[in-house]
Structures are given as C-alpha cells and as structure tokens.
N, C-alpha and C positions, 0 to 999 in steps of 0.2 A: 669530207673536206680534205684536200691535198695542199700541203704547204711546200712551195718550191723554195729552195735555198736562195738567199740573196747574196751572201758573201761566202759562207762556209760550205764546203762540199760534204754534206751530212752522210751521203752514201759511202764516201771514202773513209770518213772519220769513224763511222759506226760499223764498218765491215767486221763481221764476226762477233759483235757485241750483242748480248741478249736485249739490252735496252733499245736497240734500234727498231725492234718490232713494235715499240710503243710510241714511235715518233708522232704518228697522226693523232693518237689518243691524247698525248701530252699537248699537242698544239691546240686541240679542241678544248681541253681543260683550261688552257691559258687564255682562252677567249674572254673569260671573266676576270683575268688579271691575277689569279692566285691558283696554286696547285700544290699538292703534296705528292712526292715520288717516293715509293717504298721499293727498294731494290737491294738485294744482298750484295756484299763486297764482291768485286770482280765482274759485275754485270755491265760496267761501263757508264754508269750514270754520271760520274764526275767528268768523264771525257765527252759524252755526247750531249747532255742536257744544256750546258752553257752555250755552245754554238747554236743549238736549235733555238734557244731563247733569243740569242742575238739576231738570228735570221727573222724572228717575228717582229723585231723592233723596226720602226720606220726610220727614214733618214732624219738625223738630228735628234732622235729620242735619247741618245746617250749610250753609254757602254753598259755591259753586264758585269756586275761585281759578284764574284763567287768566293764564299768563305770556306776556309779549311781550318781544322782545329790546331794545326801545327805548321811551323815554317817549312819544314822538310816536305810536307804534303803539298803546300801551296806551290813551292818551286817545282816539284816533280810533276804536278798536274799541269802547270803552265808549259813546262818543257815538253811533255807528251803531246798536248793539244797543238802546240806550235809545230811540232814535228809532223803530226798527222795531217795538219792543214797545209803543209808545204811552205810555211812562212818562217821567218826568223823570230826568235824570242825577243820580245820588246816591240814587235810590229803589231799585227792584229791581236796577238795573244801576249800578255805580259803578266807580271806579278809584282806585288808590293808586300814586303815583309819588313820587320824591324831591321834597320840598318842596310836594306838593299831595295832598290826600285828599278824594275826593268819594264817600263812602259813608255809610250810615246803618244803623240796626238792621234796616231792611227789605231791605237789599241781599242778593240771592241769587246774583248773578254779579258778581265783582269782578276787574277786569283790573289786573294789576300787572306791573312789570318783573321779570325774573329776579333782578336784584340785590335788589329788595325782598323777594322770596320767600326768598332765601338768608338775609337779615338776620332775617326773621321766624322761620325755622326755627332759627336760632342762639339767638334769644331765647325761643322756645317750641317745643322739639323735638317735642312731641306735636301741635302745630298744632290746639289745641282750637278748636272752632267751625267747622272746615273739613271738609266731607263729601266733596269731590272736588277734584282738581287736574288741570288741563289744561295740559300743557307744549307750547306752540305754537312753531313754527319751530325745532325742535331741529336741523334740518339746517344752520343757520347756525353752529353749533358755537362759540358764544361760551363763554368760561370760566365765566361765571355760569350759563349754560344747562347745561353739563356737570355743574357742581357741584349745581345744583338737581335734575337728574335722579337723580344718585347718592344724594343725601340723601333725596329722596322715595321712591326705591326701598327704602332702608333703613326709612323711616318706615312703609311699607306692611307690612313684616314685623312691626312692633309693633302696627299698626292695620289688620288685614286687611279691616275694613269700609270703609276709605278707597278710593274709586274713583280710578283714575289713567288719564288718556288722554294719549298722546304723539302729536303731530301734526307731520308733515314735508311739505315741498313738493317733495322730490326722491325719486328711486327708491332709497331706502335703508331702506325700512320693515322689511324682513326682519331687518336688523341690529338695529334698535331693538326689534323684537319679541323677539329672542333675549335682549337685555339686560334687558328688562322682564319676561320670562317667569318662571314659578314652577314648582317641582316638576319641573324638567327639561324643561318644555314652553314653547314660545314663546307670547307674547301673541297673541291673534287680531288679524289685520290687516284693516282695512276700506279698500279702495282706491277712490278716486273719480277718474273720468276727466274731463279738462277738456273742456268743450263749446266747442271752438274753431271759429271761422270760418276761411275761407282766409286764409293769411298769406303775404305776399310778402316775401322776404328780398333786400335789396340790399347790396352792398359798396361802401363809399365811403372808401377809404384816403386819407390826406392827400396833397396834391400833391407831386411830387418836390421835394426840398429842405426840406420841412416835417417837423420831428421832433415826435413826440408828447411826448417827455420829454427834458429835459436835466438838468444837475446841480441846478438850482433847482426842478425839478418840471415840471408841464405847461407847455408853451410857449404864448406868446400867439398864435403863428401857428396852432397846433392849435385853440385856443379859437375863433379866427376861422373856421376850417374847420367846426367844429361848428355855429356860428351860421349860416354860409352854407348848409350842408346842411339844417338845420332850416327855414330860411326858404324854401328851394326846395321842400321837401316840403310845407310848409303851402300854398304856392301851387298845387301840383299836386293836392292832395287837399282837397276842399271840406267834408269832414265830420270832426267830432270834434276832440279836443285832441291835442297832441303832448306826449310825455313824453321828455325828454332825460336820459340817465344820465351823470353825471360822478362822480368819486371823492370830492369833498369840498365842504363848504359854500362855501368861497371861490370855487371854480370854478363852482359853481351861480350865485352872485351875479354873477360876471363874464360868464358866457354869457347870463344873463337880461338884463344891462345891454346887451350887444351886440345882442340881439334887439330890445330896446326902441328902441335907436338906429336900427334898421331899420324902425321903425314897427309892430312886432309886439307884441301884448300878451303879456308873459311874467313869470313869477314864480319865485323860487327856493324850494325846499322842502328843509329839512334839520332835524335835531334841535335846532339852535341857535336856530331861530325861536321867538318867544314864542307862547303858546297861541292867542291871538286870530288871529295871522297864519297859523298852521297850520290852524286851522278854516276860515279864508277860502279858502286854497288848496284844501282838500279838499272844499269845498262844491260840489255839482253845481248851478250856477246857469244851465246851458245855454250859457254863453259859450264862444267858440272862442279858445283861448289855448294858450300853451306853458308847461308846468311843467318846470323844470330841477331835477332831484332827485339826491340821493345814493342809496346802496344801500338807504336806508330804504324806497324804493318798489319794491324788487326783489321781495320776497315778503311782508313783514310789514305792508304798508300798500297800500291800493288807491286810486289816483288816478282819479276818475270821468271817464268820457267819452273815454278814450284810444283813438285809432285809428292813431296814428303813434308809433313808438318810434325814437329816435335814440340809439345806444349808442356812447359813447366807447371802449368796450373796456378800460377801466381800473378798477382797484379799489384801495382803500387798506386795508392790513392792518398790524397791529402787528408790529414786529420788535424783539427784545431781544437785544443783544450781550452774552453772558455774560462774554466776556473783558474788554470795556471797562466792563461793568456800567452800560450805558445803553441806552435803547430809545426808540422813537418809531414813528410811522406812516410807512410807505413806500408809494409809488405803483407798482403793478406791473400787468401784463396780467391781466385777469380770467380766471376759469375758464370752461370751456365750459358747465357747469351754470348759472352766473350769466347768461351770454349768452342761453341758452335761456329762462330765466325772464324776463329783461328783454324779449326779443322777444315772448314769449307775451302780454304785457300789451296788445299792439296788436290782438289778435284775440278779445277777450272779447265785444264788443258787435256786431261785424260784420266784414266783410273788412278786414284790417289790413295795414299796411306797417311793416316793421322795417328800419332802415338801420344797418348795422354799419360804424363808421368805422375799419375796419382791413381788411387784405387777406384774401381767401378762402384764400390760401396759408398764412396764420398759423393757421387753424383747427385743422389736425391737430396742431400743435405746442403748443397751449394745454393747461393742466392740466385734467383732467376735473372736479375739484371744488375748491372753495376750501380753503385750508389751515386746519385746526382751530386756533383761537387758542391752545390749550394748547401747541402745538408751537413757537410763535414769540414768545409774549408774556412779559412780566414776571410771575412767578408769586407775588409777595409777598402779594397779597391772597388768592389761592387757598390758599396754604399756611397762612396764618393762619386762614382760615375752616375748613379741614379739621382743623386742630389744635383749634380751639374745638369742632368737632363731635365730637371724640374719636377721630379717625382720622388721625394725622399722615401727611402725603403721600397720603392717600386709600387707604392699604393696606387691602385687603379689601373696598373699595367697588366698586360697578358703574360706575366711570368709563368713558366711551366710549374714552378713551385714558389710559394712565398718564402721570403728570407726568414730563417729561424730567429725568433725575437731576441733570445739571449745573445747570440752571436752578433746580430745586427746592432743591439744596444752597445755592446762592447766596441764594435767598429766605430759607432758614432762617437763614443767617448774618446777613442784614440784620435779620431780626426779632429774633434774639438780641441784636444790637447795640442795638435799640430797647427791649429788655426785654420783648418780647411772647412769647417762647418760652424754655423752659429748655434745658439742654444735650441733653435727650432729644427735643427737638422738640415738647414738649407746651406748650399755652397756659398762660401765667401769668395771675394775676388782672389784671395790667396789660394783658396781651394781650386778655383778654376785654372789658375796658373799651374798648380801642381798636377791637375788632371791632364793638362796639355803635354806633360812630360810622359812619354811612353815607358813608365816604370812604376813599381809599387809606390803608393803615396808616401811611405816613409822615406824611400830612396829619393823620391822627387823633392821632398822637403830638405833632405840632406844636401842634395845637389844645389838647390837654389840658395839656401842659407849658407852652405859651406863655401860656395863661390865668393860670397861677400867677405868671408872670414879668412880663408886660406888661399883664395885665388881659384879661377875656373879650372886650371889644369890639375891642381892638387885635388880639388873636389871631384872632378871627373874621374881621376885615377882611383880615388878611394871608393866612389860609388860603383865604378866598374868592377872593382875587386869584390865588393859586397854582393854584387849581382851574380857573380860566378858560382856555379854549383861545384866547387872544388873543396876537397878536404884540407883543413889547415893542420899542419903537424902539431900534435898536442893541443889542438884548438887555438893555436897562436896565429892570428891573422898577419902579424908582422913577419913571421917566418914564411908564410905563404907568399907575401909580397916580395920577399927577398928571392924566393924560388922563381917567381915569374919575371923578376928583373933580369935574372940570368938567362932567360929565354930558353928556346929549344923545344919545350913542350907545346902541344896544341893549345893548351889553356893560355899560354903566354900570348899567342897570336890573337886569341879571342879577347883577352884582356886589353890588348893594344887597340884592337878594332872598336871595342865597346867604349874605351876611353875617348877615342876620336869622335865617335857618334855623340856621346854625352857632351863633350866640350863644344861641339858644333851647335847643340841645342841651346846653349847658354847665350849664343848670339853676341851682343855687345859686351856681356860680362866676360867673354873670353879674353878681353884685353886687360882684365883686372890682374892684380899682382898674382904671380904663380910661383912664389919662392918654394923651395923644397923644405917645408916645415916638418920636422920629425914627429910632431904631434898631430899632423893633419889627419892621418888615418883615424886616430882615436877620437878626435873632435867630430869628424864626419860620421863615424859609426855611432857616436852618442847622439848626434842630431837625428840620425835615422831611427834609432830605437831608444828614445829617452826612458821608456818604461822598463827597459832591460839593463839600464845602468845598475851595476852591482857593487856592493861593498863586502869585504871579507868579514865573516863572523868568527870571532875567536882571535887567538894570537897569530904571530907571523907564520907559524907552521901549519895553520889551518888551510884547508882547500875548499871550505864551505862558504858560500856567498848568499847574500840576500839581495834580490832584485827589487828595483823601485816598485814593481807591480805587486810585491808581496810574496812572490814565488821564491823558493830556495833552490839552489843548484850547486853542484860540486864540479871541480875540475877533473879532467881525465887523469889517470895515474901517470905520473912522470911529466906532467905538462910544464913547459917553461914559464907559464903564467903564474905558477905558484910563488907566493911571496909578495905579490902586488896587492895593495889594499883596495884599489878601485879598478874596475874593468868596465869597458863598453862591450856588452854581450850582444852579438848579432844573431846567434843561433843557439838554442838550448833545446835538447830533445828529452822526451820522457824516457826514463830508464830505471832499472833497479840500482839504487845508489847506496853507498856506505852509510850515509847519514839519514837515509829514509826521506830525503827531500823529493825524490822521484824525478829529478831532472839532472842532465849532464851538460856542461858547457861544451858545445861543439866548435864555436868560433867566437873569439873575443880579442880585444886589444887593450893593453894597459892605458889608463888615463889618470889624471890627477883630480882631486876634489874640485878645484877651480873649473876644470873642463866639464866635470859632471854638472856643476851648478849652472854653468853657462849654457850647456846644451839642453838641460831640463829645467830651465828657469820657471816654466809654468807649473812644475811639480814641487818647487821649493816653497815652503811656507811654515807657519806656526799653527799648532793646534794644542788645545787644552785636553789633557787626559786625566780622568778621574777613575779610581779603582777602589774596590773594597778589599781590605787586607787586615787580618788580625782584629776583626770586629770594628773597624772604622774606615772612613773614606779618606784617601789621600789624593792629591792632585799634582800634576806637573805641567809646565809649559814646555812643549817639545818643538824644536826646530827640526824639520824633516824634509827629505827629498823623496816624495812618495812614501813608501813604507820604510825607507832607510832613515834611521834616527841620526841626526847630526849633533845634537846636544839637548840638554834638558835642565830646568831649574824647578825646585819645589815652590808651589804656590798654594794659597788657600782656596779650596773648592767653593763654588757657588752652590746654592741650594739645588738648583736644577741639575748641575753636574753631579752632585752627590746623589740625587734621586736617580739619575740614569745609571750611575755606577752601581747602586744597590740593586736596581732592576736587572742590570747585566749579570751581577753576581747571583741573583736569584735564578736567572735562566741557566747559568752555568752549573750551579750547585744544587738547584731544586728548592722547593718550598719546605722540605723536611716532612712531608706527609707520608710518602711511601718508602722513603729511605732517608738516612741522615742528611740534613740540608742546612740552610741558613737560619731558619726560624725554629723556635721552640713552641710547640703546640700544647696548651693545657687541655685537660679532659673536657672542659666545657666547650671549647672550640671544636675539638674532635667529635664530640657528641652531636653538636649542631651540624657539622659536615655530614655525619652519617645519616641524620634525619633528612637533610636536604637531598642527599644522594638517593635515598629511597623514593622521595617524591619525584625526582627527575626520572628515575628508572620506571616508575609505575605510571606517572601522569604526564611526563614529557613537559613541553612548554606550557606555561612560562617559567616553570621551575628550572633553575640553572644546573648545568652539569658540574659535578664536584670532582671530576677527574683532574689530577694534578696538572696535566698538560693544558687542559682548558682553563684552569685557574691561572696558570702562568701567562697564558695568552692575554688574559684580561686583567693582569695584576695591576697595571697602571691605573685602572678604573676603580677597583674595589679596595686596593691597598695603598692608595695615594698618601693619606696622612701618615701611615706607618712607614712608608718609604722615606718620607721627609724626616720622620723621627729618627730612623736609623742613620740617615745622612747627617743629622745634627748631633749624633753621638749617643743616642739612647741605646740601651742593651736590648737584644731581641726578646729576652725573658720578660721585659716589662710591657710588652705590647698586648693589647686586648684584641686577640685575633677573632674571637667570637663576634665582637662588635663589627670587625672588618668584614666578616663573612655576611653579616646581616645587610650590608650595603648591596649585596647581590639579589636580595629578595625582591620579587616582582610586586609592583603595586597595582591594584589593591589586594591581590591574592595573599600578600604577606600577612594580612590580618587573620588568616585562617591557619597559620603555621601550627600553632599549639593545638588547634582543633584536629587538624589532619594527622600530625605526627606528635602527639603529646609526649612529654618527657616521662610522665607517670600515668598510671591507670588506677582508678578507684575500684576496690573489690568490695564484696558485700559487708565486710566488717567496718568499712569506712577508711581503711588504710589506703594510702596512695603509694603504690609500688612502682619503682623505676623500671621502665622498659629498656631492654638491651637491643639497640639497633646494630645490625651487622656492618663490618667493614665493606663487605661485598653486598651491594644492594639486592643481588639476586638470592642471597641467603635469607633465613627466617628471622623475623622479629620475635624476641623471647620475653615472656613474663614469668619470672621465677617467684612463686608465692606458696605459702604454707597451705596445704590441702584444706585444713579446717576453716581457713578464711574464705573459702569459696563455696561453702555449703549454701545451697539455694540458687547458685549461679548456673543457669541452664544453657545460655547462649555464649558461644566462644567470642571473646572480644576481637575487634578488628581495628585497623588504622587505615589511613589514606582513603577516607570516604567509603569504608567497607570493602575496599579492594584487596586488602592484605590481612588474612586471618593471623592472629597472634598465636605463636606456639607456646602452650602452657607447660611449664616445668612445675608440677605439683610436688611440694616438698614435705618431708616428714618433720616432726617437731625438732629433730636434730639438724634440719636444713639439708637433708640428703634427698635426692630425687626419688620419688615413689612411682611417678608416671610422667610420660611426655605425650601430650595430645593437642590437636587443634580441633577436636570435636568433643566438647564437654558432655553433650547429651549422651553420646555413645559411651563415653568413659563411665558416667554414673550408672548406666544400665548394665554394662558388660564387664568392665574391669574393676570397678570399685568394690564389689563384694569380695573379690580375691584379695585386694589390697587391705580391706578391713580385717579379714580373717588373719592375715599374716602379721599385721602390725598392732592390733588392739591389745595383745598381751605384752608387746614390746614397749608400748607407750600407754599404760593404763590410766594415767592422770589426764589424758586428753580424750575428747569425745570421739566416738566412732559409731554414730547412729546408723540404724539399718536403712533409714530413708534420708539421705543427705540433702534432698531437695526441699524438705520441710523443716529440717533441723536448723536452729540458729547458728550463724557463723561464729567462730571463736578465734581470738588472737592467742589467748593463753590457755590454761588448763580448765578442766571442768569446774574445779573448786574455786578458781579465781573469778569466774563469772564474766571474764572479759571476752 
C-alpha cells in the first residue's frame, strides 16, 4: 500500500533520514490507529513521523499534536520541520510551550511539551480539534510523559478514531506496544535501524587524584579535565563539531568558558538559554566549534555537524526524600543506555569519535537504563493531575509504573493541606483551579491566594522568583530579588517574562491592589511551602532551624539570614551539616510569626502531649505550627494519654528483658517466659513468641492493666508480670502448660526438683539432682510432649556434678561403675550399690534411711 502526501512533501522532508525507509510500514501500522516507533537518536523520527501522520488524516480530522520532553526540543523540532516543509513557523507547523505560542488556524502539526499536553487534556478531556497524538521520547520516562501516555490511552477508548503514535529511542518498544495495545493485542511496532558510520570509543578517566564529584557537586578539576580532553580531540580531528555532555546548565557554561580561554570557539546549550541563543547554537552554519550541552542533546534534540562526542559520564536526576519531605536534583553516574545514545551522536554524518571520561572498568557496573522519574521525584503535581483527571493515584490507568505508595501518600497529604484534595483523594474545585495554573501546585496556591493578599503583581513577581532555578546569595531570596531588579543578567529577563505570564493568568485579579509590600515575598513563599516554614532552634547566634514538617536544617556559613527567628524556606537540600540535621537551607526569606501563622493556618492547632519521665507520666497542652512548638502549659493527663505515654516509653526503652528497660522482672515472670519460649520454639502456634520485639508489638493487648497502673502512678516493681504474661496463653491449650513444661519434676525419692529452662530456647533444659535420688530411674525425663529430653546433671552428696547425660540407661551401664569406684570412698556414708536400678533411692545417708 502506497500513501501519497496530502500536504507535506515527505520525500523532501525525509531526504537522507533513515526513518524515511519505514514510511510505508508506518502507514500500514497506523491503519489500526495505533503504532510504536523504535528509532535511535538522529534517525529523523521526530522530523518525518508527524507530517506523515498529518498526511494520513482526512480533511477536518484535526491537527497532529507532537510531544517533546523539553521546551527547547519542541521549539527546535517545529523550527526544523517548518524549514524543511518550506513554510513559515506558525503556519502548517507550529509549537506551544509555556509562555510562547506559535500556531494559527492553518497549523496541522503542533509541537508541545508533555506538560502542555497534560494541561490541555485536563482542560479539554475530549481534546477536540486533535486528530492524532505523537508521544515522542517516551523512553526518557519523565512524570509528565508517563501521565500523558496514560491519559491519551484512556482518551482513545472514548475516541477510537484518534490516532496515537508512541516513539522511543531505546530498545523498549515491545513494552510500550503492550501498554498501548487493544483487545489483548499489542500495538504494531515499526523499528528503524540507525545508519551509523564507524565509531571509535576511547576511555579518558580523570587523572589520579582528580575526583569527578565531591559534596558540592562536580569538581573544578574534573571540569578542567573535560575541557582538556575536548581541546585535544579537536586538535586531532579536523572535521565536524564536538558535542560535550555535562549534567547541568552551570557546568555547560563553565566548560564552555574554559574552552574559550584555550582559544576554542565554544557555546553552552541548555533549556535555560533564551530562544534566540538556542536557535543560534542549533543553526548549521558550517562553523567548527564545541557545543557543551546538558542531556537535552542526548535524544530529543539534534546538534548539527557533530563528529566528536565527549561524555562526562554524569546525569542529573530528581530525588525526593519522603522522610525529610524535601527533594532536589542529584548528580550521579549516567546509565549505559544514555552513554550509548550520547556516543551515537558522533557517527551520524561520518566516522566519529566518542570519548568517555570514565574508566572502562566502570561500564559493567553502570545502570542499564535511567531511573524513571516516578520512582524518585516529588509526586505532588502528578497526584493532583490524576485526581483532576478523575483517577486518584492513577488507579486503573495504563501508567508505565504505579506511583510509589509512600511518596503518593505524602503528596496527597500536602495537597489536602493546600485544599486541593478532599479526604478521599479527589480534586476539589480549588484543586482544579490550581491545576489550571501551569506551575507546581504549591506555587499555584501561592499565586492564587497571594494575589488576594498582596495584589496580583506582587504575587506574580514573588512566584516568578520562586520558580527560577537561580542560586540565592547565602540562601537569601531577598538578596536574589535585589540582584534581578538591577537587571543585566539573563535571569532578570526570564524573571520579568515569567512575572508577566503569571500576572496574565490571574485575569480579573490583575486589577487587585499591587502595592509594593516589603513582606510580600515572605508571605507568598510561606503560602507556597507552609510545611517548610522554619523557626530558629536555640539562641540568637544559632543557625539551626526546625521546619514545620519536622525536618531540621542549617543555614549556609555566612548567610545573611542568620539572626532571624522565622524563615519561609523554599529550598533545602540534603547535605553533611554541622548539627547533623542532614539538610542545608538553599533559599529562604525572613518572615514574622504572624505571617507564618497566616500562611500555614491549616497547620496551627493544639495537641496534648503525654510523656514518661522519672517514673511518672506528665502532660502538656501544646500550641504548635506543625512540628514547631509555639507555647505549652502543664495539664493533668487522662488515663488514655498516660497509657499511650507508657507504651511509647516501653517501645523507646524496651521491656527490660534483654537489656535494662522500663520494667523490673521477678524470677517467677522470667521463668514463665522461658517456659513459654521453649513451647513456641518446639511446638510453634498457638504458643506465642516470647521475643522482646514480638512482646512489645502486642504490649497493648497483654499488658493493658499494667500500663494503666503505671500511668496512674504505680511503681514498676509492684506489677505482677507473670500474671500479665499468662494473658498471652492460648485457650484451651493453656490448660496443659504445667503438663508440657512443668516447673518441677518428681524423681524416684518423691522429691520435686526444679527444672532450669534456658534463656535461649534452643539450649538444653537441665535437671540438677543428687545421683542417689535417681536409683531405679531408667528412662530419661522429657518435656514438651516428649519432644525435648532433659539434660540430667547428676550431683554428688556435696552437690558437685558427677556426670551430665540425657541417656540414663547408657549412664547406668557404662559410666556409673567408674563414678562408683571413684566416689564410694569419698562419700562412705552414702549408698553406692553395684546395681543402681534395683537399689532403693535415697535423699540422705545410708544410716538415715531416707
């Protein structure tokens, strides 16, 4: 079957692109409405597949929407396709990204970021006017990409005429085909091979003594090494550009500067560049230069003319600490799949050279694939989006991976605190308003509420500042704001542009008062991150703070924030700190207590705290903002509070069984515990475990009266812990306790001798008894229904061990004659018969007759 172009000249657009050979196969695959395209970077899938799909759509079926993971990639892809199709950008080919839209009524192919598509789906779930969706670079596994895929998959169930194409640059097409498939069948897969020239791989690890990373990030010495390796490669290879991969925008700028200092033309490429600079770097003007790029050039963006790739071997990924409720980007070793994609960029135009700045020995230990963002990132935005879609936590949706439960629960708690979700995890009307703001839900809340309190302009300026990825001097956001007001830096222009965009989103609220309130930044920051409001711990000289979430953090050394009692913290990163809190304040602004309570009103409340101290329960009524204590007064504890306090103290200090703890255990209770432990070890259920951890776990069941007694002021030494342990005995098996593990055993003389049960139930049960009392006893005693033979310690008249045995018959036959010969002269007043099995047992001497 041959598909003739309707609008786009596919032969012209696909000239020289490997994916052009798959045009007919892809057209046939899309006859069923869905397809997966697997094609390595540089094969032209982003350029050719969208116009091909557009040509398959009939008149009036709508436009093709193509997703890209980053704004820079969406702009570049639209610009390239418009150029190849001979039209103007914004005509048949356009793009929509945050803050910029270049489309028109004539647009047939529209490139968007995945975030824009998600917002569009939430606003218009039917996606009217769209005839096909191409989800590109799904292998990067961003959160937005995963959500967009699952939402589009559901949309196609409602609109079976909607064509859907999923494109990946890695060998995971079969998995995506299964997720996209319908009626139990996978989607058809169209695989495109890369048309690569010979590629030379070199390994260039850092010199001895040079570390790639330290506590502050990438070392200056390693950046020097990258620049040196790149300069040497440029000198050895006389063709093409060099593409250097580093993990972040700052590293790209620093390496480019180092190369410029060496006399080499070099430019940085990252998503933070303005559009004009991005276009300049991506223009193929024939010049020989170095482009130092972030992961944006790994698969979703093609840098022209590349014949050399220098790979730092590092990646930057989000990490969210659920325990500390804070996240950020961390720099780690890249995955092998990323390294292969980066290297492949060098062999698209001719023989290439790829230099990996790490050891070949590291290769086998590297991760095979990058970590999906859903596994490590803050899920607040994703949880809100799914709730607004009508599927809390994505239950029932075709998500590539389920949301991790702990992170999802924390996200729900955060959103409930912001008023965005109800107690069932469903989106509130307020949450839907927040979701319509293309920003993190915390910033959306700050923008909407802040506009009412300080005016639209002030709120927009503050939120725009919070959204910038700029370092604040000493962590002080007010100092950063002063720098931006002075202008001159690229960040100042971005701040102004973002402020205007946010203010326009407020619509009618933009006419609200917009006075220049010196406290506006602090209030808006606190509204955005109420759980990160912090109060100083200690005196005025302290730089240690407690956040409302319960996390501790310290200020950077020399920070101008020192001395302020209250801060609105917007960014805190994990680090090795002086006070072992494990977090450093990266960005914050001073606030007052009134502002803290206003912004975090939902976190302010009273709680009763009861604790065990010095052998008694005390209680306080505490006024608090989250974990931050505002004030407290002493009160009388209730019985239930006291009970919980004692139980908490038991869990903290232990029962006192295996180490000193809260309780004092008399021998009767310890003996019962040892007997029960043996039964559990030998017979299992229903006999309960006597391990301290297991007893603690069930303490509120078997120790309830004693907990209340302690809470009422009784001393631990007065408690009957043996009786407490008996509450654990299973019924009716409890009636056989003394039969199965008796405290004493009767010997032939009629004496009842105490058994010694071991602390470790795997050790032996011992009966220490005078040898003469056992005359006539042939069978070794047992306990636990005959399962455990007793170890007999046969004693002399002086109570010293003469023999140890668990086989009495063998002892009498083999060992007793020797024991008799050795001891009859030593203890002449006691009987030593030749035949102990027929002799009468004796407690006392021969003369006593006992």
